[in-house]
C-alpha positions as a LaTeX table, in Angstrom:
\begin{tabular}{lrrr}
\hline
Residue & $x$ (\AA) & $y$ (\AA) & $z$ (\AA) \\
\hline
Met1 & $-0.57$ & 0.11 & $-4.76$ \\
Pro2 & $-3.34$ & $-0.38$ & $-2.34$ \\
Lys3 & $-4.18$ & 2.67 & 0.10 \\
Asp4 & $-7.40$ & 1.74 & 1.76 \\
His5 & $-6.60$ & $-1.97$ & 2.81 \\
Lys6 & $-4.19$ & $-3.05$ & 5.53 \\
Ile7 & $-3.33$ & $-6.88$ & 5.40 \\
Ser8 & $-2.13$ & $-8.86$ & 8.41 \\
Arg9 & 0.33 & $-11.44$ & 8.13 \\
Arg10 & $-1.90$ & $-13.66$ & 9.77 \\
Thr11 & $-4.74$ & $-13.04$ & 7.29 \\
Phe12 & $-2.77$ & $-13.88$ & 4.07 \\
Leu13 & $-0.58$ & $-16.79$ & 5.71 \\
Ala14 & $-3.59$ & $-18.38$ & 6.99 \\
Ala15 & $-5.19$ & $-18.58$ & 3.70 \\
Ala16 & $-2.08$ & $-19.90$ & 1.90 \\
Gly17 & $-3.21$ & $-23.60$ & 1.85 \\
Gly18 & $-5.95$ & $-23.25$ & $-1.00$ \\
Thr19 & $-5.39$ & $-23.27$ & $-4.50$ \\
Ile20 & $-7.21$ & $-19.88$ & $-5.04$ \\
Val21 & $-6.16$ & $-17.49$ & $-2.18$ \\
Ser22 & $-8.02$ & $-14.48$ & $-1.36$ \\
Ile23 & $-5.85$ & $-11.53$ & 0.24 \\
Gly24 & $-8.44$ & $-8.81$ & 1.17 \\
Leu25 & $-7.56$ & $-7.02$ & $-2.37$ \\
Pro26 & $-9.05$ & $-7.03$ & $-5.78$ \\
Gly27 & $-9.01$ & $-10.47$ & $-7.29$ \\
Ala28 & $-7.21$ & $-13.50$ & $-5.93$ \\
Phe29 & $-3.84$ & $-15.40$ & $-7.19$ \\
Ile30 & $-3.43$ & $-18.93$ & $-8.27$ \\
Lys31 & $-0.68$ & $-20.82$ & $-6.73$ \\
Leu32 & 1.67 & $-23.09$ & $-8.71$ \\
Pro33 & 1.15 & $-26.74$ & $-8.07$ \\
Asp34 & 2.72 & $-28.29$ & $-4.81$ \\
Val35 & 5.45 & $-29.95$ & $-6.53$ \\
Glu36 & 6.65 & $-26.92$ & $-8.16$ \\
Gln37 & 6.54 & $-24.84$ & $-5.03$ \\
Arg38 & 8.96 & $-27.43$ & $-3.51$ \\
Ala39 & 11.41 & $-27.57$ & $-6.68$ \\
Leu40 & 11.46 & $-23.84$ & $-6.26$ \\
Ala41 & 12.22 & $-23.97$ & $-2.40$ \\
Ala42 & 15.02 & $-26.03$ & $-3.09$ \\
Ser43 & 16.75 & $-24.02$ & $-5.69$ \\
Ile44 & 19.05 & $-21.29$ & $-5.25$ \\
Arg45 & 19.86 & $-17.80$ & $-6.68$ \\
Pro46 & 23.55 & $-16.82$ & $-8.02$ \\
Asp47 & 23.94 & $-14.91$ & $-4.86$ \\
Gly48 & 23.47 & $-18.37$ & $-2.52$ \\
Arg49 & 20.10 & $-17.17$ & $-1.32$ \\
Pro50 & 16.83 & $-19.36$ & $-1.95$ \\
Arg51 & 14.84 & $-18.50$ & $-5.14$ \\
Leu52 & 11.60 & $-18.59$ & $-3.33$ \\
Pro53 & 12.08 & $-16.29$ & 0.00 \\
Pro54 & 10.58 & $-17.87$ & 2.81 \\
Gly55 & 6.62 & $-17.49$ & 3.50 \\
Gln56 & 6.23 & $-16.86$ & $-0.35$ \\
Glu57 & 4.11 & $-18.98$ & $-2.47$ \\
Ala58 & 4.76 & $-18.68$ & $-6.56$ \\
Val59 & 1.78 & $-17.71$ & $-8.65$ \\
Ala60 & 1.00 & $-17.94$ & $-12.08$ \\
Lys61 & 0.35 & $-14.27$ & $-12.98$ \\
Leu62 & 0.67 & $-10.99$ & $-11.60$ \\
Pro63 & $-2.15$ & $-10.11$ & $-9.50$ \\
Asp64 & $-3.93$ & $-6.60$ & $-9.67$ \\
Met65 & $-3.14$ & $-5.12$ & $-6.16$ \\
Gly66 & $-5.44$ & $-1.84$ & $-6.29$ \\
Gly67 & $-4.36$ & 1.52 & $-5.48$ \\
Thr68 & $-5.19$ & 4.93 & $-6.57$ \\
Pro69 & $-4.72$ & 4.91 & $-10.42$ \\
Gly70 & $-3.04$ & 8.22 & $-11.96$ \\
Ser71 & $-4.84$ & 10.07 & $-14.95$ \\
Ala72 & $-1.48$ & 10.77 & $-16.95$ \\
Thr73 & $-1.44$ & 9.20 & $-20.19$ \\
Val74 & 1.51 & 8.46 & $-22.46$ \\
Ser75 & 1.38 & 11.54 & $-23.97$ \\
Lys76 & 0.70 & 13.78 & $-20.87$ \\
Trp77 & 3.18 & 11.86 & $-18.54$ \\
Ser78 & 6.20 & 13.76 & $-17.10$ \\
Leu79 & 8.73 & 12.61 & $-14.41$ \\
Arg80 & 10.00 & 15.22 & $-12.05$ \\
Val81 & 13.59 & 14.35 & $-10.58$ \\
His82 & 14.35 & 16.74 & $-7.85$ \\
Gly83 & 15.73 & 17.19 & $-4.40$ \\
Glu84 & 19.63 & 16.88 & $-3.35$ \\
Val85 & 20.67 & 16.99 & $-7.07$ \\
Glu86 & 23.02 & 19.42 & $-9.23$ \\
Arg87 & 20.66 & 18.95 & $-12.20$ \\
Pro88 & 17.15 & 18.76 & $-11.67$ \\
Val89 & 14.95 & 17.68 & $-14.57$ \\
Val90 & 11.46 & 16.91 & $-15.88$ \\
Leu91 & 11.39 & 14.04 & $-18.44$ \\
Ser92 & 8.71 & 13.14 & $-20.72$ \\
Tyr93 & 7.76 & 9.67 & $-21.71$ \\
Glu94 & 9.31 & 10.15 & $-25.20$ \\
Glu95 & 12.67 & 11.49 & $-23.56$ \\
Leu96 & 12.43 & 8.70 & $-21.25$ \\
Leu97 & 12.43 & 6.23 & $-24.33$ \\
Asn98 & 15.29 & 8.32 & $-25.72$ \\
Leu99 & 17.54 & 7.11 & $-22.83$ \\
Asp100 & 19.20 & 3.76 & $-22.79$ \\
Gln101 & 16.69 & 0.97 & $-22.69$ \\
Glu102 & 17.06 & $-2.42$ & $-20.62$ \\
Asp103 & 15.23 & $-5.64$ & $-20.31$ \\
Val104 & 15.24 & $-6.99$ & $-16.90$ \\
Ile105 & 13.73 & $-10.72$ & $-16.22$ \\
Cys106 & 13.65 & $-11.08$ & $-12.13$ \\
Asp107 & 11.21 & $-12.52$ & $-9.70$ \\
Ile108 & 9.04 & $-10.12$ & $-7.77$ \\
His109 & 7.76 & $-10.72$ & $-4.23$ \\
Cys110 & 4.74 & $-9.23$ & $-2.43$ \\
Val111 & 4.46 & $-8.73$ & 1.12 \\
Thr112 & 1.10 & $-10.25$ & 1.04 \\
Gly113 & 2.83 & $-13.93$ & 0.28 \\
Trp114 & 3.21 & $-14.19$ & $-3.51$ \\
Thr115 & 5.89 & $-14.27$ & $-5.71$ \\
Leu116 & 5.81 & $-14.06$ & $-9.79$ \\
Leu117 & 8.83 & $-15.60$ & $-11.26$ \\
Asp118 & 10.38 & $-14.58$ & $-14.38$ \\
Ser119 & 8.44 & $-11.84$ & $-14.79$ \\
Lys120 & 9.96 & $-9.38$ & $-17.57$ \\
Trp121 & 10.03 & $-5.55$ & $-17.60$ \\
Ser122 & 11.71 & $-3.22$ & $-19.99$ \\
Gly123 & 12.54 & 0.51 & $-19.24$ \\
Val124 & 15.46 & 2.66 & $-18.03$ \\
Arg125 & 17.58 & 1.84 & $-15.06$ \\
Leu126 & 17.05 & 4.20 & $-12.25$ \\
Ala127 & 20.95 & 4.53 & $-12.23$ \\
Thr128 & 20.93 & 6.21 & $-15.70$ \\
Ile129 & 18.55 & 8.82 & $-14.17$ \\
Ile130 & 20.24 & 9.14 & $-10.94$ \\
Asp131 & 23.79 & 9.79 & $-12.70$ \\
Lys132 & 21.90 & 12.24 & $-15.29$ \\
Val133 & 20.99 & 14.65 & $-12.25$ \\
Arg134 & 23.98 & 14.12 & $-10.31$ \\
Pro135 & 22.98 & 13.88 & $-6.62$ \\
Arg136 & 25.05 & 15.83 & $-4.28$ \\
Lys137 & 27.25 & 13.84 & $-1.71$ \\
Ser138 & 24.21 & 14.60 & 0.87 \\
Gly139 & 22.02 & 12.71 & $-0.84$ \\
Gly140 & 21.57 & 9.16 & 0.51 \\
Phe141 & 18.18 & 8.22 & $-0.14$ \\
Ile142 & 15.65 & 7.90 & $-3.01$ \\
Ile143 & 11.87 & 8.75 & $-2.30$ \\
Phe144 & 9.42 & 7.75 & $-5.04$ \\
Glu145 & 6.21 & 10.21 & $-5.61$ \\
Ala146 & 3.43 & 8.43 & $-7.14$ \\
Ala147 & $-0.38$ & 9.31 & $-7.94$ \\
Gly148 & $-2.57$ & 9.71 & $-5.16$ \\
Gly149 & 0.03 & 10.80 & $-2.55$ \\
Tyr150 & 1.53 & 7.35 & $-2.62$ \\
Thr151 & 5.35 & 7.29 & $-1.67$ \\
Ser152 & 7.83 & 4.89 & $-1.20$ \\
Asn153 & 11.67 & 4.89 & 0.01 \\
Val154 & 14.70 & 3.11 & $-0.34$ \\
Pro155 & 18.69 & 4.04 & $-0.10$ \\
Ile156 & 20.23 & 5.08 & $-3.13$ \\
Ser157 & 22.57 & 2.22 & $-3.02$ \\
Glu158 & 19.44 & $-0.08$ & $-3.50$ \\
Ala159 & 18.18 & 2.38 & $-6.14$ \\
Arg160 & 21.54 & 2.12 & $-8.28$ \\
Lys161 & 21.10 & $-1.79$ & $-8.58$ \\
Glu162 & 21.47 & $-3.01$ & $-12.16$ \\
Asn163 & 17.99 & $-4.79$ & $-12.05$ \\
Val164 & 16.23 & $-1.59$ & $-10.44$ \\
Ile165 & 14.32 & 0.14 & $-13.23$ \\
Leu166 & 11.64 & 2.67 & $-14.36$ \\
Ala167 & 9.55 & 0.25 & $-16.34$ \\
His168 & 6.94 & 1.29 & $-19.03$ \\
Ser169 & 6.51 & $-2.45$ & $-20.66$ \\
Phe170 & 5.53 & $-5.88$ & $-19.16$ \\
Phe171 & 6.25 & $-8.81$ & $-21.02$ \\
Gly172 & 6.76 & $-6.66$ & $-24.38$ \\
Glu173 & 3.78 & $-4.64$ & $-24.25$ \\
Lys174 & 2.93 & $-1.42$ & $-23.03$ \\
Leu175 & 2.34 & $-1.17$ & $-19.13$ \\
Pro176 & $-1.42$ & $-2.16$ & $-18.09$ \\
Gln177 & $-2.80$ & 0.79 & $-16.17$ \\
Ala178 & $-3.78$ & $-1.87$ & $-13.36$ \\
His179 & 0.06 & $-2.26$ & $-12.86$ \\
Gly180 & 1.13 & 1.16 & $-13.14$ \\
Ala181 & 1.16 & 2.91 & $-16.58$ \\
Pro182 & 2.39 & 4.77 & $-17.99$ \\
Val183 & 5.31 & 4.08 & $-15.79$ \\
Arg184 & 6.30 & 2.23 & $-12.50$ \\
Val185 & 9.47 & 1.25 & $-10.16$ \\
Val186 & 10.58 & $-1.99$ & $-10.15$ \\
Ile187 & 12.77 & $-3.16$ & $-7.11$ \\
Pro188 & 13.21 & $-7.07$ & $-7.38$ \\
Asp189 & 14.73 & $-7.27$ & $-4.14$ \\
Arg190 & 12.66 & $-5.64$ & $-1.91$ \\
Tyr191 & 8.99 & $-6.37$ & $-1.21$ \\
Phe192 & 6.64 & $-5.00$ & $-3.94$ \\
Tyr193 & 5.33 & $-2.08$ & $-2.08$ \\
Lys194 & 8.64 & $-0.46$ & $-2.84$ \\
Ser195 & 8.00 & $-0.59$ & $-6.30$ \\
Ala196 & 5.80 & 2.49 & $-6.54$ \\
Lys197 & 3.03 & 2.33 & $-9.63$ \\
Trp198 & 1.94 & 5.35 & $-11.42$ \\
Ile199 & 4.98 & 7.08 & $-10.95$ \\
Glu200 & 5.34 & 10.78 & $-11.00$ \\
Ala201 & 8.67 & 11.92 & $-9.29$ \\
Val202 & 12.06 & 10.80 & $-7.96$ \\
Lys203 & 13.49 & 12.88 & $-5.15$ \\
Val204 & 16.74 & 12.49 & $-3.39$ \\
Thr205 & 16.84 & 13.50 & $-0.07$ \\
Val206 & 19.40 & 13.74 & 2.88 \\
Arg207 & 17.25 & 11.73 & 5.44 \\
Asp208 & 15.25 & 8.73 & 4.84 \\
Glu209 & 11.27 & 9.32 & 4.32 \\
Pro210 & 9.41 & 6.58 & 5.27 \\
Gly211 & 6.39 & 5.86 & 2.59 \\
Phe212 & 2.98 & 5.27 & 2.88 \\
Trp213 & 2.89 & 1.42 & 4.08 \\
Glu214 & 6.31 & 2.13 & 5.83 \\
Ser215 & 4.60 & 4.70 & 7.83 \\
Gln216 & 1.87 & 2.10 & 8.67 \\
Ser217 & 4.14 & $-0.40$ & 10.57 \\
Tyr218 & 5.41 & $-2.20$ & 7.44 \\
Ser219 & 9.13 & $-2.83$ & 7.29 \\
Asn220 & 11.24 & 0.11 & 6.17 \\
Ser221 & 13.98 & $-2.20$ & 4.46 \\
Ala222 & 11.50 & $-4.80$ & 3.43 \\
Asp223 & 13.94 & $-7.53$ & 2.49 \\
Pro224 & 11.93 & $-10.46$ & 1.56 \\
Trp225 & 14.81 & $-13.18$ & 2.56 \\
Lys226 & 14.98 & $-11.87$ & 6.03 \\
Glu227 & 11.16 & $-11.83$ & 6.09 \\
Glu228 & 11.15 & $-8.04$ & 6.91 \\
Arg229 & 7.20 & $-7.43$ & 6.75 \\
Phe230 & 6.46 & $-5.58$ & 9.30 \\
Gln231 & 8.28 & $-3.19$ & 11.90 \\
\hline
\end{tabular}
């Protein structure tokens, strides 16, 4: 997740007319052809919402969005789950792999305007871990704590959705460091800044705690279909 750049909506939407679009972050992204964009704009998800949210452009690959990488390796990585829970736990990478594993194929949407369709992630449903630690009734929010002091936040109801996972693999291969290795969060139905890379801890809280971008005027709810990009 980027920590040293702030992208205005005007900046990335103004650039979206070209084939290769710079977004002020490492690299660039390549749009799908206009004919495919129009077809996607007309397609509908099972829940009745358009597959391509308003203001988004479908891209061919997952861009490197920068951020502060963690130093943890697979052998040294651990996940602390704490806060308003009855059974706090620290999980190693091996222990994570010993939990029920899921493959999730989903579309992901970045606040800067790109959407990657049919991305495939493998990992553990966050609901599995939430159930393991038994949140107290007072615990209504999940705070993701990641390398470099990065945080993001969602209601616990969002974290329990079936397509929300702690991912260790991307398209059948171990997650690359640029995309959050060893483990990252994937929350498909929120803008991707909610999906913290290089995850180190999950905290259950009574009160919401706006994360890094949410504290800098980005939307706290981050619904792509409502274009909730900024406060």
